[in-house]
C-alpha positions in Angstrom: 144.8 141.8 86.3 144.5 141.6 82.5 142.7 145.0 82.5 145.2 146.6 84.8 148.4 145.5 83.2 147.6 144.1 79.8 149.4 141.2 78.2 152.8 142.9 78.0 152.4 144.1 81.6 151.7 140.6 82.8 154.8 139.2 81.1 157.0 142.0 82.5 155.6 141.3 86.0 156.3 137.6 85.7 159.8 138.2 84.5 160.4 140.6 87.4 159.1 138.1 89.9 161.2 135.3 88.4 164.3 137.4 88.7 163.6 138.3 92.3 163.1 134.7 93.1 166.3 133.7 91.5 168.2 136.3 93.4 166.7 135.2 96.6 167.5 131.6 95.9 171.1 132.5 95.0 171.5 134.4 98.3 170.2 131.5 100.3 172.5 129.1 98.4 175.5 131.2 99.3 174.7 131.1 103.0 174.1 127.3 103.0 177.3 126.7 101.1 179.4 128.2 103.9 177.8 126.1 106.5 177.8 122.7 104.7 178.8 119.6 106.6 182.4 118.4 106.2 183.7 121.9 105.3 183.1 124.8 103.0 182.7 122.8 99.7 179.2 123.9 98.8 177.5 120.6 99.7 173.9 120.4 100.5 170.5 120.9 98.8 171.3 124.6 98.1 174.3 123.5 96.1 172.1 122.0 93.4 168.8 124.0 93.9 169.5 126.1 90.8 170.3 123.0 88.7 174.0 123.9 88.7 176.2 122.1 91.2 178.3 124.3 93.4 181.6 122.8 94.8 184.5 124.2 96.6 184.0 127.9 97.3 180.8 127.9 95.3 181.4 131.2 93.7 180.2 130.3 90.2 183.3 131.9 88.7 186.0 129.9 86.9 189.4 129.6 88.6 192.5 130.9 86.9 196.1 131.2 87.6 198.7 128.5 88.2 197.1 125.1 88.6 197.4 122.9 91.7 198.4 119.5 90.3 197.1 116.3 91.9 197.5 112.8 90.5 196.1 109.2 90.8 197.0 105.7 89.8 194.1 103.4 88.8 193.7 99.9 87.4 192.1 99.6 84.0 192.2 96.2 82.4 189.8 93.5 81.1 187.6 92.4 84.0 188.9 95.0 86.4 188.3 98.7 85.8 188.2 101.2 88.6 188.2 104.4 86.4 184.7 105.3 87.5 186.4 106.4 90.7 189.0 108.7 89.1 186.5 109.9 86.5 184.2 111.1 89.3 187.1 112.7 91.2 187.9 114.6 88.1 184.3 115.6 87.7 184.3 117.0 91.2 187.5 118.9 90.7 186.0 120.3 87.4 183.1 121.5 89.5 185.5 123.1 92.0 187.3 124.8 89.1 184.0 126.3 87.9 183.4 127.7 91.4 186.5 129.6 92.3 189.0 126.7 92.6 191.3 126.6 95.6 191.5 130.2 96.6 191.3 131.2 92.9 193.6 128.5 91.5 192.3 125.5 89.5 193.0 121.9 90.2 194.7 119.9 87.4 194.1 116.2 87.9 196.6 113.8 86.2 195.3 110.2 86.1 197.6 107.3 85.2 196.1 103.9 84.3 197.9 100.6 85.0 197.6 96.9 84.2 199.0 95.2 87.3 202.6 95.4 86.1 204.8 96.2 89.2 207.5 97.9 87.2 204.9 100.0 85.5 203.2 100.9 88.7 206.4 101.9 90.4 207.4 104.1 87.5 204.0 105.9 87.5 204.4 107.0 91.1 207.9 108.5 90.4 206.7 110.0 87.1 203.8 111.7 88.8 205.9 113.4 91.4 209.2 113.9 89.6 208.1 114.6 86.0 204.5 115.8 86.3 205.2 117.6 89.6 202.0 116.7 91.2 201.7 117.8 94.8 199.5 114.9 96.1 197.6 111.8 95.2 193.8 111.5 95.4 191.6 108.6 94.3 194.3 106.0 93.9 192.5 102.7 93.2 194.9 100.0 92.0 195.2 96.2 92.6 198.9 96.6 93.4 199.8 100.3 94.0 200.0 100.0 97.7 202.0 96.9 97.6 204.5 98.4 95.1 204.7 102.0 96.2 204.1 102.1 100.0 207.8 102.4 100.7 208.2 105.2 98.2 205.2 107.1 99.8 206.6 106.6 103.2 210.2 107.7 102.3 208.8 110.9 100.6 206.2 111.9 103.2 203.4 111.3 100.7 199.9 110.7 102.2 197.5 109.3 99.8 193.7 109.6 100.0 192.7 106.5 98.2 190.0 103.8 97.5 192.2 100.9 98.4 192.1 97.4 97.1 195.3 95.6 98.1 195.8 94.6 101.8 198.8 96.9 102.1 196.5 99.9 101.5 195.0 99.2 105.0 197.9 98.2 107.2 200.5 100.8 106.2 201.1 104.3 107.4 200.8 106.5 104.3 197.5 105.5 102.7 194.0 106.0 104.0 190.9 105.1 102.2 187.4 106.4 101.8 186.3 102.8 101.5 187.1 99.8 103.7 188.2 97.7 100.7 187.2 94.2 99.4 188.6 92.3 102.4 186.6 94.2 105.0 183.5 94.6 102.9 183.4 90.9 102.2 183.5 90.4 106.0 180.6 92.8 106.3 178.7 90.8 103.8 179.6 87.6 105.7 178.3 89.1 108.9 174.9 89.6 107.2 175.0 85.9 106.2 175.7 84.9 109.8 172.7 86.9 110.9 170.7 84.9 108.3 171.7 81.7 110.1 173.5 80.1 107.2 175.3 76.8 107.7 178.3 77.5 105.5 179.8 80.5 103.8 181.5 80.4 100.4 183.7 83.4 99.5 184.3 84.1 95.8 186.4 86.7 94.1 188.3 87.4 90.9 191.6 85.7 90.2 193.8 88.9 90.0 197.0 89.8 91.8 196.5 89.8 95.6 192.7 89.1 95.4 193.0 85.8 97.3 193.3 88.0 100.4 189.7 89.2 99.8 188.3 85.8 100.9 190.4 85.2 104.0 188.5 87.4 106.4 185.2 85.6 105.4 186.8 82.2 106.1 188.1 83.4 109.5 184.7 84.8 110.4 182.9 81.6 109.4 185.3 79.6 111.6 184.8 82.0 114.5 181.1 81.3 114.2 181.4 77.6 113.9 180.4 77.5 110.3 181.8 75.7 107.3 183.6 77.7 104.6 185.2 77.6 101.2 187.2 80.1 99.1 187.0 80.2 95.3 188.8 82.3 92.7 187.4 83.0 89.2 189.1 84.2 86.1 187.7 87.6 84.8 186.2 88.6 82.5 183.7 85.8 83.3 182.6 83.9 80.2 179.9 81.6 81.8 178.2 83.2 84.8 175.6 80.4 85.0 178.2 77.7 85.3 180.1 79.6 88.1 176.9 80.4 89.9 176.1 76.6 89.9 179.6 75.8 91.2 179.1 78.3 94.1 175.7 76.9 95.0 177.0 73.4 95.0 179.8 74.4 97.3 177.6 76.2 99.7 175.0 73.4 99.8 171.6 73.5 101.4 171.3 76.3 103.9 174.6 77.8 102.8 175.5 81.4 101.8 177.7 83.0 99.2 179.7 86.2 99.3 180.6 87.7 95.9 183.5 90.2 95.6 183.6 91.3 92.0 183.3 94.5 90.0 179.7 95.3 89.0 179.8 93.8 85.4 181.3 90.5 86.6 179.0 90.2 89.7 176.0 90.8 87.5 177.0 87.9 85.2 177.0 85.6 88.2 173.7 86.9 89.6 171.9 86.6 86.2 173.4 83.1 85.9 172.0 82.2 89.2 168.6 83.3 88.2 168.8 81.3 84.9 169.8 78.2 86.9 166.9 78.6 89.4 169.5 79.1 92.3 168.2 82.3 93.9 166.4 80.5 96.7 168.8 77.5 96.9 171.3 79.5 98.9 171.5 83.0 100.6 173.3 85.5 98.4 175.5 88.4 99.6 177.8 90.8 97.9 180.6 93.2 98.8 180.3 96.9 98.1 180.7 97.0 94.3 177.2 95.5 93.8 175.8 98.8 95.1 175.5 99.9 91.5 172.6 101.2 89.4 173.3 98.7 86.6 172.8 95.8 89.0 169.7 97.3 90.6 168.0 97.9 87.3 169.0 94.5 85.9 167.7 92.4 88.8 164.0 91.7 88.6 161.4 91.0 91.4 162.7 87.5 91.7 165.7 89.0 93.6 163.6 91.2 95.9 165.2 91.1 99.4 167.3 88.1 98.4 170.7 89.7 97.9 172.4 91.4 100.9 174.9 94.0 99.7 177.4 95.4 102.1 177.3 99.1 101.3 180.4 101.0 102.5 178.7 104.1 101.3 175.1 105.3 101.1 172.3 104.2 98.8 172.9 105.6 95.3 169.5 107.4 95.4 169.8 108.7 99.0 168.3 112.1 99.4 171.2 113.3 101.6 172.7 116.6 100.5 176.1 115.3 99.5 174.6 112.3 97.7 172.4 114.7 95.7 175.4 116.9 95.0 177.4 113.8 93.8 174.5 112.9 91.4 174.4 116.5 90.1 178.1 116.6 89.6 177.9 113.4 87.6 175.0 114.6 85.5 176.9 117.8 84.5 180.6 116.8 84.3 180.7 113.0 83.8 177.3 111.8 82.5 178.7 108.5 81.1 180.2 107.4 84.4 178.4 104.5 86.1 176.2 105.5 89.1 177.4 103.3 91.9 179.7 102.9 94.9 182.9 103.3 92.9 181.7 106.7 91.7 180.7 107.7 95.3 184.2 106.8 96.4 185.7 109.2 93.8 183.4 111.9 94.9 184.2 111.5 98.6 187.9 111.3 98.1 187.9 114.5 96.0 185.6 116.3 98.5 187.9 115.4 101.4 191.0 116.6 99.4 189.2 119.8 98.4 188.4 120.8 101.9 191.9 120.0 103.0 193.4 122.1 100.3 191.1 125.1 101.1 192.3 125.0 104.7 196.0 125.4 103.8 197.5 128.6 105.2 200.3 130.0 103.1 202.0 128.4 100.1 200.5 125.3 98.4 203.4 122.9 98.1 204.0 119.2 98.2 204.7 119.5 101.8 201.7 121.6 102.8 199.3 119.5 100.6 200.4 116.2 102.2 200.4 117.7 105.7 196.8 118.9 105.0 195.7 115.4 103.8 197.4 113.7 106.8 195.6 116.2 109.1 192.0 115.5 108.0 189.9 114.9 111.1 186.1 114.3 111.5 185.1 115.0 107.9 181.4 114.6 107.8 179.3 113.5 104.8 175.9 111.7 104.5 177.6 109.3 102.1 179.5 107.6 104.9 178.1 106.1 108.1 180.6 108.0 110.4 183.0 110.9 110.1 186.2 110.3 108.3 189.6 111.0 109.8 193.2 110.1 108.8 193.7 108.9 112.3 197.1 108.0 113.6 197.9 104.3 113.1 194.3 103.3 112.8 194.3 101.6 109.4 190.6 101.9 108.8 189.2 105.4 108.3 185.9 103.9 107.2 184.9 100.9 109.3 181.1 101.1 109.5 178.6 100.3 106.8 175.0 99.1 106.1 173.2 96.3 104.3 171.0 97.1 101.3 168.8 94.7 99.2 167.2 94.9 95.7 163.5 95.6 95.6 161.7 96.2 92.3 164.8 97.4 90.4 166.0 99.7 93.2 168.0 99.2 96.4 166.6 99.8 99.8 168.3 99.7 103.2 167.7 96.4 105.1 170.2 97.0 108.0 171.4 100.2 109.5 175.1 101.1 109.9 177.1 98.5 111.8 180.8 98.1 112.5 182.9 95.5 110.7 183.7 92.5 112.9 187.1 92.2 114.4 189.4 89.3 113.3 191.8 87.5 115.6 194.5 89.9 116.9 197.4 88.1 115.2 195.7 87.3 111.9 196.6 90.5 110.1 200.2 90.3 111.3 200.5 86.8 109.9 199.1 87.9 106.6 201.6 90.8 106.4 204.5 88.6 107.4 205.3 90.5 110.5 205.3 87.4 112.7 
């Protein structure tokens, strides 16, 4: 070869082969983008094969023209910060805008943060629609938004694709969530403890507006299974994780179990405190979805191997599923400082659902057509969720199936395959909502 082509010839041949391979890969990527699960948003291995994530139309060309404005309301305050969700949604929309936008138009995403002040939260909803002229809401994640604004959304035919927290997010008509929320996820964690044959279940969550509801389903499930139960609230930010971990273990007693429902930084304080106090093996530990976070996996050492059951409403953060890989690629390029965890996955899924819905609109993109499209989502498929996601009539849970994962050598692995969240007594939710 050296004699036939010489050094320069070899370089030229190598360059030509590389270019041909790149063209072939690009062509393959275009075909796969069109057939990706959940719609034509460029999901799948081909969307990141070149190192550049492809979202939306996957054209690789920047969108121009009049923007389509979407908004979100998210809690950001000491001890409770959900902005990883909206930061990731924005990252996905930025990726969409770099790949042709919505039929050529970019998405402008307006995020408003709130500090659990009802008057503030009410004003943010009206400001987004009446001053900012957003057409729809995607990624709302607030402790009180649903409680404060559900009536406004209903009166104005606004259908919100959210990551709900408050109970009203799950039992109203105008909000549907990519997650199942702290109430139901805590029940899922408690189901794991029941399968571990614990004698008592202690539910613990942060003392923030409406959060006492997070523990109620756990208490009901424990009673239904003939187990003792207790419900504890803790101020956040937590200042002494070891002391609170000891309090929890003492309440649970020998053979008991504990369900934690906290944001990742606060949950980690309790878990590290439990290790400091030698409490890992004294009780059985479980956690709601927020613990499915890279920071927790990396912080927990081998002493925690297989000893923390996390109810994961979404997939493992290092899953090799095509959408999960696309999510990680989008984060790497557009939001590298965003935490890798379930909150971020929620933002990705919400934005992905919204993007597919927008791309399916026939005719003008208006507030009416956007909200009609959101309300009409049916059987959206993604490997990040256990089952397809639909808006679904009066069914308040669009995501009702999840898995159990456990830490193992600074990573998470799946312990239990997808299962449906346990039903609660038929009149329980009505009593909680004051309809009886």
